[in-house]
Backbone as JSON, one array per atom type, in Angstrom:
{
  "sequence": "MTKILKTVLSKDEKIDSATQSYIDDILLDESKVTSAALVKHLANYGLTTKEPEPLDGGAALGLKLKSDSTGDLIFSRANRIPHAVSKVTKRELFSICGKLTGHYPVAGWLRIACSYIKRRANGTNWEEIVDDEVEKMLKEMLSRLTNEDPVKGKWYVPKATKGTVWCDASSIGYGVLLEVNGNAVEDAAWLRKPSDFDHINVAELEAVMKGVNMAIKWNISEIEVITDSATVAGWIKTVLSEERKVHTKGAAELIVKR",
  "N": [[-84.35, -79.33, 46.35], [-82.8, -80.62, 48.13], [-82.23, -83.03, 46.65], [-80.86, -81.6, 44.72], [-78.61, -80.55, 46.15], [-77.22, -83.01, 46.95], [-76.42, -84.03, 44.67], [-74.66, -82.08, 43.93], [-72.88, -82.31, 46.01], [-71.76, -84.67, 45.59], [-70.19, -84.74, 43.7], [-67.63, -84.31, 44.35], [-65.67, -86.34, 45.78], [-64.33, -86.29, 48.05], [-65.36, -84.33, 49.48], [-68.01, -85.16, 49.47], [-67.87, -87.43, 51.31], [-67.5, -86.14, 53.47], [-69.82, -84.75, 54.38], [-73.26, -84.52, 55.13], [-76.34, -84.22, 54.06], [-79.26, -82.2, 54.2], [-82.64, -80.78, 54.44], [-82.45, -77.99, 54.61], [-79.94, -77.75, 55.76], [-76.45, -78.51, 56.13], [-74.26, -81.05, 57.38], [-70.98, -80.9, 58.44], [-67.9, -82.66, 58.62], [-65.46, -81.43, 59.74], [-62.83, -82.44, 60.39], [-62.3, -83.74, 57.91], [-62.95, -82.19, 55.74], [-62.39, -78.69, 55.27], [-64.78, -75.81, 56.37], [-64.65, -73.67, 54.62], [-63.92, -74.74, 52.22], [-66.01, -76.18, 51.61], [-68.11, -74.35, 51.19], [-66.67, -72.81, 48.92], [-66.99, -75.0, 47.2], [-69.78, -75.42, 46.92], [-70.33, -72.76, 45.88], [-69.19, -72.78, 43.28], [-71.14, -74.2, 41.94], [-73.2, -72.23, 41.94], [-74.35, -72.0, 44.15], [-75.3, -70.63, 47.24], [-74.68, -70.09, 50.86], [-75.57, -69.99, 54.19], [-73.45, -68.43, 56.93], [-71.06, -70.6, 58.04], [-71.51, -72.5, 61.25], [-70.41, -73.69, 64.32], [-71.67, -76.79, 65.79], [-71.92, -77.0, 68.43], [-73.25, -74.86, 70.57], [-74.76, -73.89, 68.53], [-77.28, -74.57, 65.84], [-79.19, -77.15, 64.34], [-80.97, -78.98, 61.88], [-83.35, -77.82, 63.03], [-82.9, -77.98, 65.85], [-81.62, -77.04, 68.78], [-78.36, -76.79, 69.87], [-76.09, -77.88, 72.56], [-73.18, -78.4, 74.62], [-73.13, -80.62, 77.36], [-72.02, -80.85, 80.93], [-70.42, -83.0, 80.81], [-69.51, -83.05, 78.34], [-70.86, -83.92, 76.29], [-73.09, -83.63, 73.16], [-76.0, -81.97, 73.58], [-79.33, -81.97, 72.48], [-82.12, -79.43, 72.44], [-85.27, -77.57, 72.54], [-85.6, -75.38, 69.76], [-87.34, -73.48, 69.0], [-89.46, -70.84, 69.99], [-91.58, -71.03, 73.06], [-95.06, -70.23, 73.39], [-96.6, -67.87, 75.35], [-98.73, -66.18, 75.99], [-101.86, -66.86, 75.61], [-104.91, -66.37, 74.1], [-108.38, -66.74, 73.07], [-108.03, -68.36, 70.9], [-108.2, -69.55, 67.52], [-109.34, -73.05, 66.27], [-107.81, -73.63, 64.24], [-105.14, -72.09, 64.95], [-104.68, -73.42, 67.58], [-104.02, -76.02, 66.61], [-101.73, -75.27, 65.12], [-99.96, -74.34, 67.14], [-99.66, -76.59, 68.8], [-98.51, -78.23, 66.9], [-95.96, -76.93, 66.5], [-95.01, -77.46, 68.95], [-94.43, -79.99, 69.18], [-93.96, -81.23, 66.83], [-91.02, -81.87, 64.87], [-89.35, -83.06, 66.6], [-87.58, -85.54, 68.35], [-87.82, -86.7, 70.81], [-90.25, -86.08, 73.21], [-91.8, -86.57, 75.19], [-94.25, -86.31, 77.9], [-95.64, -84.08, 76.56], [-96.46, -84.89, 74.15], [-98.77, -86.62, 74.1], [-100.49, -84.96, 75.58], [-100.87, -82.67, 73.82], [-102.04, -83.99, 71.64], [-104.51, -84.84, 73.06], [-105.58, -82.34, 73.79], [-106.18, -81.17, 71.23], [-107.86, -83.02, 70.13], [-110.03, -82.58, 71.93], [-111.06, -80.29, 70.83], [-112.38, -81.18, 68.62], [-115.17, -80.83, 66.43], [-115.24, -78.21, 66.23], [-115.28, -75.49, 64.21], [-112.42, -74.75, 61.81], [-111.67, -71.8, 61.87], [-113.16, -71.24, 63.95], [-113.33, -69.91, 67.4], [-111.88, -71.7, 69.94], [-113.62, -73.65, 72.57], [-114.03, -72.54, 76.13], [-113.04, -74.41, 78.11], [-111.07, -76.07, 76.56], [-109.32, -73.93, 75.95], [-108.46, -73.53, 78.44], [-107.26, -75.68, 79.23], [-105.02, -75.59, 77.36], [-103.55, -73.47, 78.11], [-102.85, -74.31, 80.86], [-101.15, -76.38, 79.92], [-99.03, -75.0, 78.68], [-97.96, -73.44, 80.54], [-97.12, -75.2, 82.24], [-95.11, -76.41, 80.61], [-93.32, -74.41, 80.5], [-91.63, -74.43, 82.73], [-91.12, -77.26, 82.67], [-90.06, -78.52, 79.98], [-89.99, -81.27, 78.1], [-88.62, -81.7, 75.84], [-85.58, -82.69, 74.92], [-82.47, -84.26, 74.48], [-79.75, -86.55, 73.88], [-77.7, -85.56, 71.14], [-76.03, -87.28, 69.48], [-76.33, -90.47, 68.5], [-74.93, -93.36, 68.71], [-74.53, -96.17, 66.71], [-76.18, -99.29, 67.41], [-77.14, -102.38, 68.64], [-78.56, -103.3, 70.49], [-81.16, -102.47, 72.69], [-83.91, -100.87, 74.7], [-87.28, -100.76, 75.14], [-89.63, -99.11, 76.54], [-92.89, -99.53, 77.34], [-96.42, -98.36, 77.58], [-99.9, -98.2, 78.38], [-103.08, -96.83, 78.56], [-106.47, -96.09, 79.42], [-106.94, -93.86, 77.86], [-104.65, -93.38, 75.84], [-101.69, -94.65, 74.03], [-98.11, -95.11, 74.81], [-94.74, -95.08, 74.0], [-91.15, -95.43, 74.47], [-88.06, -95.39, 73.14], [-84.92, -96.6, 74.26], [-81.48, -96.27, 74.17], [-78.42, -97.42, 75.11], [-78.56, -96.27, 77.64], [-80.02, -93.88, 77.16], [-82.65, -91.76, 76.26], [-84.12, -92.07, 73.18], [-85.92, -91.79, 71.16], [-89.32, -91.03, 71.43], [-92.91, -91.61, 71.21], [-96.29, -91.05, 71.02], [-99.69, -91.98, 71.11], [-103.28, -91.43, 70.68], [-106.16, -93.4, 71.99], [-108.89, -94.46, 69.96], [-112.05, -92.93, 70.43], [-114.04, -95.21, 70.27], [-112.68, -97.36, 70.85], [-112.99, -100.08, 72.76], [-111.46, -102.19, 73.64], [-109.87, -104.51, 76.09], [-107.77, -103.5, 78.74], [-105.37, -104.99, 78.86], [-105.12, -105.88, 76.22], [-104.8, -103.35, 75.09], [-102.18, -102.62, 76.12], [-100.7, -104.6, 74.95], [-100.8, -103.61, 72.48], [-99.39, -101.34, 72.63], [-96.84, -102.63, 73.28], [-96.25, -103.74, 70.64], [-96.07, -101.38, 69.1], [-93.82, -100.3, 70.22], [-91.97, -102.19, 69.84], [-91.81, -102.18, 66.83], [-90.87, -99.61, 66.6], [-88.21, -99.91, 67.59], [-87.31, -101.67, 65.76], [-86.93, -100.15, 63.46], [-84.93, -98.59, 63.98], [-82.9, -100.23, 63.56], [-82.45, -102.22, 65.77], [-81.52, -105.41, 66.84], [-81.7, -106.79, 69.35], [-84.13, -106.78, 71.75], [-85.02, -105.46, 74.73], [-88.2, -105.52, 76.47], [-90.09, -103.38, 78.3], [-92.64, -103.71, 80.24], [-95.89, -102.98, 82.27], [-97.68, -104.85, 82.49], [-98.54, -108.04, 83.63], [-100.0, -109.97, 82.35], [-99.58, -109.31, 79.34], [-96.65, -109.65, 79.43], [-96.4, -112.45, 80.09], [-97.84, -113.5, 77.59], [-95.93, -112.81, 75.61], [-93.81, -114.08, 76.44], [-94.58, -116.67, 76.27], [-94.89, -116.94, 73.58], [-92.17, -116.4, 72.55], [-90.73, -118.67, 73.91], [-91.92, -120.8, 72.69], [-93.33, -122.85, 74.04], [-96.05, -123.44, 74.06], [-99.07, -122.86, 72.55], [-100.67, -119.52, 72.6], [-103.49, -119.01, 74.21], [-106.54, -117.69, 73.69], [-109.79, -115.78, 73.42], [-112.41, -114.26, 71.68], [-113.17, -110.66, 70.83], [-110.43, -109.45, 70.48], [-108.79, -111.77, 69.68], [-107.44, -112.04, 67.29], [-105.51, -110.07, 67.17], [-103.86, -110.59, 69.52], [-102.79, -112.93, 69.07], [-101.35, -112.24, 66.69]],
  "CA": [[-83.21, -78.64, 46.71], [-82.11, -81.72, 48.81], [-81.49, -83.88, 45.43], [-79.69, -80.85, 43.74], [-77.48, -80.49, 47.1], [-76.67, -84.33, 47.18], [-75.92, -84.17, 43.29], [-73.54, -81.33, 43.98], [-71.78, -82.77, 46.85], [-71.23, -86.29, 45.18], [-69.22, -84.37, 42.43], [-66.24, -84.38, 45.05], [-65.53, -87.62, 46.56], [-63.78, -86.14, 49.49], [-66.48, -83.41, 50.25], [-69.25, -86.17, 49.63], [-67.72, -88.42, 52.45], [-67.4, -85.44, 55.0], [-71.07, -84.14, 54.54], [-74.62, -85.16, 55.31], [-77.26, -82.98, 53.52], [-80.82, -82.29, 54.54], [-83.61, -80.0, 53.59], [-81.7, -76.66, 54.72], [-78.9, -77.83, 56.66], [-75.36, -79.54, 55.62], [-73.49, -81.4, 58.36], [-69.79, -81.26, 57.88], [-66.97, -83.18, 59.44], [-64.27, -80.59, 59.5], [-61.64, -83.17, 60.36], [-61.91, -84.32, 56.74], [-62.79, -80.96, 54.88], [-62.65, -77.42, 55.9], [-66.07, -75.27, 55.83], [-64.3, -72.68, 53.67], [-63.46, -75.58, 51.18], [-67.3, -76.72, 51.03], [-68.64, -73.03, 50.63], [-66.33, -72.53, 47.81], [-67.51, -75.91, 46.23], [-71.05, -74.96, 46.58], [-70.32, -71.58, 45.12], [-68.7, -73.1, 41.95], [-72.22, -74.3, 41.27], [-73.95, -71.43, 41.96], [-75.14, -72.17, 45.42], [-74.82, -69.73, 48.31], [-74.86, -70.65, 52.05], [-75.13, -68.82, 55.44], [-72.02, -68.47, 57.46], [-71.1, -71.83, 58.82], [-71.37, -72.2, 62.59], [-70.31, -74.93, 64.94], [-72.6, -77.55, 66.39], [-71.9, -76.69, 69.9], [-73.72, -73.6, 70.61], [-75.48, -73.47, 67.12], [-78.47, -75.23, 65.7], [-79.11, -77.91, 63.21], [-82.27, -79.72, 61.81], [-84.32, -77.44, 63.99], [-82.75, -78.48, 67.14], [-80.69, -76.12, 69.61], [-77.44, -77.56, 70.33], [-75.04, -77.22, 73.32], [-72.61, -79.45, 75.32], [-73.37, -80.67, 78.89], [-70.79, -80.83, 81.79], [-69.58, -84.08, 80.34], [-69.01, -82.8, 76.82], [-71.69, -84.8, 75.26], [-74.0, -82.69, 72.84], [-77.36, -82.13, 73.85], [-80.4, -81.09, 71.8], [-83.27, -78.84, 73.08], [-86.05, -76.62, 71.57], [-84.83, -74.48, 69.17], [-88.35, -72.47, 68.81], [-89.96, -70.42, 71.56], [-92.84, -71.35, 73.76], [-95.92, -69.1, 73.19], [-97.02, -67.74, 76.7], [-100.06, -65.58, 76.18], [-102.66, -67.5, 74.5], [-106.55, -66.37, 74.22], [-109.46, -66.7, 71.98], [-107.46, -69.14, 69.71], [-108.87, -70.55, 66.78], [-109.02, -74.27, 66.1], [-106.36, -73.74, 63.43], [-104.21, -71.8, 65.8], [-104.48, -74.36, 68.3], [-103.23, -77.08, 66.03], [-100.67, -74.86, 64.87], [-99.38, -74.25, 68.38], [-99.26, -77.97, 69.16], [-97.41, -78.75, 65.85], [-94.74, -76.41, 66.66], [-94.56, -77.87, 70.27], [-93.79, -81.34, 69.34], [-93.21, -81.29, 65.43], [-90.0, -82.83, 64.4], [-88.65, -83.25, 67.8], [-87.38, -87.0, 68.45], [-88.11, -86.99, 72.2], [-91.18, -84.97, 73.55], [-92.35, -87.11, 76.56], [-95.71, -86.11, 78.12], [-96.21, -83.22, 75.72], [-97.28, -85.59, 72.87], [-100.23, -86.8, 74.57], [-101.16, -83.73, 76.19], [-101.33, -81.9, 72.6], [-103.02, -84.82, 70.93], [-105.72, -84.82, 73.86], [-106.18, -81.02, 73.67], [-106.61, -81.17, 69.75], [-109.2, -83.87, 70.1], [-111.13, -81.77, 72.51], [-111.38, -79.08, 69.96], [-113.37, -81.79, 67.54], [-116.47, -80.2, 66.34], [-115.04, -76.8, 66.06], [-114.52, -75.34, 62.81], [-111.08, -74.35, 61.74], [-111.81, -70.45, 62.1], [-113.79, -70.82, 65.2], [-112.73, -69.92, 68.69], [-112.15, -72.89, 70.72], [-114.21, -73.26, 73.94], [-113.19, -72.07, 77.38], [-112.39, -75.56, 78.53], [-109.9, -76.22, 75.79], [-108.28, -72.74, 76.13], [-107.79, -73.37, 79.74], [-105.99, -76.8, 79.23], [-103.81, -75.21, 76.55], [-102.85, -72.38, 79.06], [-101.98, -75.09, 81.71], [-100.02, -76.97, 79.35], [-97.71, -74.08, 78.29], [-97.36, -73.18, 81.87], [-96.26, -76.46, 82.79], [-94.02, -76.51, 79.65], [-92.18, -73.36, 80.57], [-90.71, -75.05, 83.76], [-90.77, -78.54, 82.41], [-89.8, -78.8, 78.93], [-89.37, -82.45, 77.8], [-87.8, -81.84, 74.57], [-84.19, -82.68, 75.06], [-81.91, -85.48, 74.54], [-78.31, -86.53, 73.2], [-77.56, -85.46, 69.71], [-75.18, -88.16, 68.76], [-76.83, -91.86, 69.0], [-74.17, -94.45, 68.22], [-75.04, -97.43, 66.07], [-76.27, -100.2, 68.4], [-77.72, -103.75, 68.25], [-79.32, -103.61, 71.82], [-82.04, -101.38, 73.13], [-84.9, -101.01, 75.44], [-88.44, -100.06, 74.73], [-90.59, -98.92, 77.51], [-94.41, -99.31, 76.68], [-97.54, -98.32, 78.43], [-101.16, -97.73, 77.76], [-104.31, -96.45, 79.55], [-107.91, -95.78, 78.74], [-106.71, -92.57, 76.66], [-103.8, -93.66, 74.78], [-100.43, -95.59, 74.16], [-96.95, -94.48, 74.83], [-93.49, -95.84, 73.87], [-89.95, -94.83, 74.55], [-86.97, -96.43, 73.04], [-83.77, -96.21, 75.04], [-80.35, -97.0, 73.65], [-77.15, -97.09, 75.92], [-79.14, -95.51, 79.03], [-80.44, -92.61, 76.66], [-83.91, -91.86, 75.49], [-83.53, -91.55, 71.75], [-87.03, -91.52, 70.66], [-90.72, -91.51, 71.93], [-94.12, -91.49, 70.74], [-97.72, -91.56, 71.83], [-100.96, -92.22, 70.38], [-104.73, -91.63, 71.48], [-106.97, -94.56, 71.56], [-109.87, -94.09, 69.54], [-113.21, -93.08, 71.32], [-114.87, -96.14, 69.99], [-111.96, -98.53, 71.23], [-113.39, -100.53, 73.97], [-110.48, -103.3, 73.94], [-109.4, -104.78, 77.28], [-106.42, -102.88, 78.87], [-104.28, -105.91, 78.42], [-104.89, -105.83, 74.82], [-103.94, -102.11, 74.77], [-100.88, -102.85, 76.64], [-99.95, -105.53, 73.95], [-100.7, -102.72, 71.35], [-98.18, -100.66, 72.86], [-95.63, -103.23, 73.02], [-96.16, -104.04, 69.24], [-95.53, -100.31, 68.63], [-92.55, -100.14, 70.75], [-90.96, -103.16, 68.86], [-91.58, -101.56, 65.63], [-89.98, -98.38, 66.72], [-86.91, -100.4, 67.81], [-86.75, -102.28, 64.55], [-86.78, -99.08, 62.49], [-83.46, -98.16, 64.48], [-82.0, -101.52, 63.53], [-82.11, -103.03, 66.93], [-81.98, -106.71, 67.0], [-81.93, -107.46, 70.43], [-84.81, -105.94, 72.42], [-85.71, -105.6, 76.08], [-89.5, -104.84, 76.35], [-90.57, -102.99, 79.59], [-94.14, -103.48, 80.43], [-96.27, -103.32, 83.81], [-98.89, -105.85, 82.35], [-98.21, -109.32, 83.88], [-100.58, -110.64, 81.38], [-98.73, -109.05, 78.06], [-95.18, -110.4, 79.45], [-96.8, -113.98, 80.04], [-98.18, -113.91, 76.25], [-94.8, -112.62, 74.78], [-92.62, -115.29, 77.01], [-95.15, -118.05, 75.59], [-94.78, -116.98, 72.13], [-90.87, -116.43, 72.55], [-90.47, -119.94, 74.18], [-92.64, -121.72, 71.86], [-93.75, -123.99, 74.88], [-97.33, -123.77, 73.73], [-99.66, -121.84, 71.74], [-101.43, -118.63, 73.27], [-105.13, -119.3, 73.85], [-107.51, -116.43, 73.98], [-110.94, -115.81, 72.76], [-113.03, -112.97, 71.63], [-112.56, -109.69, 69.42], [-109.04, -109.33, 70.37], [-108.06, -112.93, 69.61], [-106.44, -112.01, 66.11], [-104.42, -109.23, 67.67], [-103.05, -111.21, 70.6], [-102.22, -114.12, 68.41], [-100.42, -111.53, 65.8]],
  "C": [[-82.23, -79.8, 47.4], [-81.24, -82.54, 47.67], [-80.47, -82.96, 44.67], [-78.37, -80.81, 44.89], [-76.78, -81.93, 47.1], [-75.79, -84.53, 45.84], [-74.57, -83.36, 43.26], [-72.52, -81.95, 44.67], [-71.02, -84.01, 46.3], [-70.42, -86.08, 44.22], [-67.68, -84.15, 43.05], [-66.5, -85.25, 45.95], [-65.38, -87.2, 47.96], [-65.04, -85.24, 50.32], [-67.62, -84.3, 50.48], [-69.22, -86.98, 51.11], [-67.72, -87.4, 53.71], [-68.65, -84.89, 55.04], [-72.1, -85.17, 54.76], [-75.56, -84.01, 55.06], [-78.55, -83.22, 53.97], [-81.42, -81.11, 53.97], [-82.89, -78.59, 53.51], [-80.68, -76.75, 55.36], [-77.67, -79.02, 55.87], [-74.56, -79.83, 56.85], [-72.17, -81.64, 57.87], [-68.84, -81.76, 58.97], [-65.57, -82.43, 59.01], [-62.85, -81.42, 59.77], [-61.23, -83.75, 59.03], [-61.95, -83.08, 55.63], [-63.34, -79.68, 55.73], [-64.12, -76.77, 55.23], [-65.72, -74.36, 54.67], [-64.47, -73.42, 52.1], [-64.94, -75.99, 50.68], [-67.95, -75.5, 50.49], [-68.01, -72.65, 49.29], [-66.79, -73.66, 46.76], [-68.92, -75.68, 45.82], [-71.3, -73.65, 45.37], [-69.88, -71.73, 43.59], [-70.0, -73.54, 41.01], [-73.44, -73.6, 41.27], [-74.97, -71.36, 43.18], [-74.59, -71.32, 46.65], [-75.22, -70.36, 49.49], [-74.77, -69.62, 53.02], [-74.02, -69.31, 55.99], [-72.07, -69.78, 58.18], [-70.87, -71.57, 60.31], [-71.21, -73.58, 63.15], [-71.44, -75.7, 65.35], [-73.02, -76.95, 67.7], [-72.2, -75.14, 70.03], [-74.64, -73.04, 69.44], [-76.85, -74.2, 67.19], [-78.44, -76.21, 64.44], [-80.54, -78.73, 63.18], [-83.35, -79.07, 62.59], [-84.33, -77.57, 65.32], [-81.66, -77.29, 67.64], [-79.84, -77.15, 70.28], [-76.3, -77.1, 71.42], [-74.52, -78.42, 74.13], [-73.0, -79.3, 76.76], [-71.98, -80.53, 79.55], [-70.04, -81.98, 81.53], [-69.08, -84.07, 78.96], [-69.68, -83.31, 76.0], [-72.69, -83.44, 74.78], [-75.21, -82.9, 72.87], [-78.22, -81.21, 72.99], [-81.55, -80.67, 72.69], [-83.93, -78.11, 72.04], [-85.34, -75.74, 71.16], [-86.18, -73.24, 68.69], [-88.94, -71.9, 70.22], [-91.43, -70.93, 71.91], [-93.74, -70.36, 73.86], [-96.47, -68.97, 74.7], [-98.63, -67.23, 76.8], [-100.85, -66.01, 74.97], [-104.01, -67.15, 74.96], [-107.22, -66.14, 73.31], [-108.51, -67.27, 70.93], [-108.4, -69.79, 69.0], [-108.42, -72.05, 66.93], [-107.6, -74.47, 65.36], [-104.98, -73.29, 64.09], [-103.77, -72.7, 66.72], [-103.49, -75.58, 67.61], [-101.92, -76.6, 65.51], [-99.53, -74.73, 66.06], [-98.82, -75.53, 68.73], [-98.37, -78.49, 68.13], [-96.13, -78.42, 66.19], [-94.0, -77.05, 67.96], [-93.76, -78.9, 70.09], [-93.28, -81.64, 67.89], [-92.2, -82.4, 65.17], [-89.12, -83.37, 65.41], [-88.59, -84.81, 68.17], [-87.97, -87.62, 69.81], [-89.0, -85.52, 72.81], [-91.87, -85.21, 74.98], [-93.95, -86.83, 76.66], [-96.37, -85.12, 77.01], [-96.89, -83.8, 74.62], [-98.78, -85.73, 73.14], [-101.21, -85.85, 75.0], [-101.6, -82.9, 75.02], [-102.39, -82.61, 71.83], [-104.44, -84.67, 71.71], [-106.52, -83.46, 73.66], [-106.74, -80.7, 72.03], [-107.92, -81.94, 69.7], [-110.38, -83.24, 70.72], [-111.77, -80.7, 71.72], [-112.25, -79.64, 68.7], [-114.66, -81.13, 67.67], [-116.48, -78.73, 66.19], [-114.57, -76.46, 64.72], [-113.14, -74.7, 62.88], [-111.05, -72.77, 62.04], [-112.54, -70.01, 63.18], [-112.86, -70.78, 66.43], [-112.94, -71.05, 69.41], [-112.75, -72.79, 72.17], [-113.27, -72.93, 75.09], [-112.45, -73.01, 77.95], [-110.96, -76.05, 77.84], [-108.69, -75.21, 75.91], [-107.61, -72.86, 77.56], [-106.8, -74.78, 79.83], [-104.84, -76.58, 78.53], [-103.02, -74.28, 77.4], [-102.09, -73.22, 80.15], [-101.1, -75.82, 81.29], [-98.92, -76.17, 79.04], [-97.26, -73.55, 79.63], [-96.6, -74.02, 82.42], [-95.03, -76.57, 81.98], [-92.91, -75.47, 79.9], [-91.15, -73.71, 81.65], [-90.38, -76.42, 83.56], [-90.83, -79.17, 81.06], [-89.12, -80.29, 78.5], [-88.59, -82.63, 76.63], [-86.29, -81.56, 74.87], [-83.73, -84.23, 75.05], [-80.42, -85.52, 73.88], [-78.36, -86.43, 71.64], [-77.05, -86.42, 69.08], [-75.81, -89.67, 69.48], [-76.01, -92.78, 68.27], [-74.92, -95.66, 67.5], [-75.08, -98.61, 67.15], [-77.17, -101.32, 68.02], [-78.81, -103.91, 69.44], [-80.08, -102.26, 72.13], [-83.14, -101.95, 73.9], [-86.18, -100.16, 75.1], [-89.47, -100.09, 76.1], [-92.0, -98.63, 76.88], [-95.32, -99.33, 77.87], [-98.82, -98.08, 77.81], [-102.2, -97.46, 79.02], [-105.5, -96.42, 78.8], [-107.85, -94.54, 77.55], [-105.89, -92.95, 75.57], [-102.59, -94.71, 75.0], [-99.23, -94.78, 74.19], [-95.78, -95.25, 74.84], [-92.26, -94.88, 73.84], [-88.98, -95.83, 74.24], [-85.63, -95.87, 73.72], [-82.51, -97.17, 74.54], [-79.14, -96.54, 74.78], [-77.62, -96.1, 77.09], [-79.85, -94.32, 78.42], [-81.76, -92.71, 76.11], [-83.64, -91.14, 73.92], [-84.67, -91.09, 70.92], [-88.34, -91.84, 71.3], [-91.86, -91.26, 70.92], [-95.44, -91.7, 71.52], [-99.03, -91.32, 70.77], [-102.17, -92.24, 71.2], [-105.34, -92.83, 70.95], [-108.17, -93.75, 70.88], [-111.23, -94.18, 70.55], [-114.05, -94.36, 71.18], [-114.05, -97.56, 70.35], [-112.4, -98.91, 72.66], [-112.44, -101.83, 74.33], [-110.0, -103.22, 75.43], [-108.13, -104.09, 77.5], [-105.32, -103.7, 78.6], [-104.05, -105.82, 77.1], [-104.25, -104.38, 74.3], [-102.6, -102.05, 75.05], [-100.03, -103.7, 75.56], [-99.66, -104.57, 72.71], [-99.48, -101.86, 71.44], [-96.96, -101.14, 72.69], [-95.1, -103.41, 71.51], [-95.41, -102.66, 68.75], [-94.15, -99.85, 68.91], [-91.45, -101.04, 69.93], [-90.81, -102.64, 67.48], [-90.67, -100.47, 65.51], [-88.41, -98.9, 66.8], [-86.38, -100.92, 66.49], [-86.44, -101.22, 63.48], [-85.24, -98.55, 62.83], [-82.49, -99.43, 64.24], [-81.54, -102.13, 64.86], [-82.61, -104.41, 66.85], [-82.11, -107.33, 68.34], [-82.7, -106.31, 71.62], [-85.17, -106.08, 73.69], [-86.87, -104.83, 76.42], [-89.69, -104.63, 77.99], [-92.05, -102.83, 79.7], [-94.72, -103.71, 81.94], [-97.36, -104.25, 83.66], [-98.31, -107.15, 82.58], [-98.75, -110.27, 82.67], [-99.87, -110.58, 79.91], [-97.37, -109.8, 78.42], [-95.49, -111.91, 79.5], [-97.09, -114.29, 78.5], [-96.76, -113.89, 75.52], [-93.77, -113.96, 75.29], [-93.21, -116.56, 76.46], [-94.65, -118.13, 74.06], [-93.05, -117.17, 71.83], [-90.32, -118.11, 72.73], [-90.86, -120.93, 73.36], [-92.89, -122.74, 72.71], [-94.9, -124.45, 74.46], [-98.07, -122.66, 73.0], [-100.52, -120.88, 72.97], [-102.83, -118.83, 73.16], [-105.75, -118.09, 74.3], [-108.7, -116.48, 73.08], [-111.43, -114.55, 72.78], [-112.57, -111.97, 70.66], [-111.37, -109.47, 69.39], [-108.18, -110.51, 70.05], [-107.04, -112.79, 68.39], [-105.31, -111.16, 66.61], [-103.32, -109.8, 68.76], [-102.31, -112.29, 69.9], [-100.9, -113.4, 67.42], [-99.09, -111.16, 66.77]]
}
């Protein structure tokens, strides 16, 4: 459907320049084209659409949108948070976690929490009820989520060449956050493999690499890296200054040099 929409929209140069089409949403710049003109254009090719709605107070791309006190458009969760959960199967658990984090660009602590709970359900068949400990963790997470939902951020992110990546790691996982103009625009988290016995400094370096890769995808060319590992900061400064080679030995030698 997306390819069909793009083809139809491109048949009118003015409409094409005023729209951005996604799987089930079309974003329209009404300063260029009215919503009535867009609806009529789609109808000419046999395509119907729901009633147009403004972004402020509406929803787009699965995000709920509303202006804050400064007039900036802020996104938040569009789906409901489940409250009463008991005797859930592994399949239901994974479905709940998927809906909680899914396509949201910013989800904070919720990402690693969902990943950890899903890992604790390993060894259970998809249609089996998860054990009491997993269910307890799920309920605790949902209870906290009701009062502290980290899914939120600015809808509009202007193009920028400078950004900051916050990177951290622990014995459990890695976490990174990309900040542009003082606003969190994307975050991510990964669990470390149970067989991962790398030193914490190597894990911190892995987090930095993941953060830098995230910034590059946003076309950020000037990246400020924030890490609480003095060793990793030293490695990076040594490489950037080209004063000397990084000297390290052991199983992590390749990743450190990379």
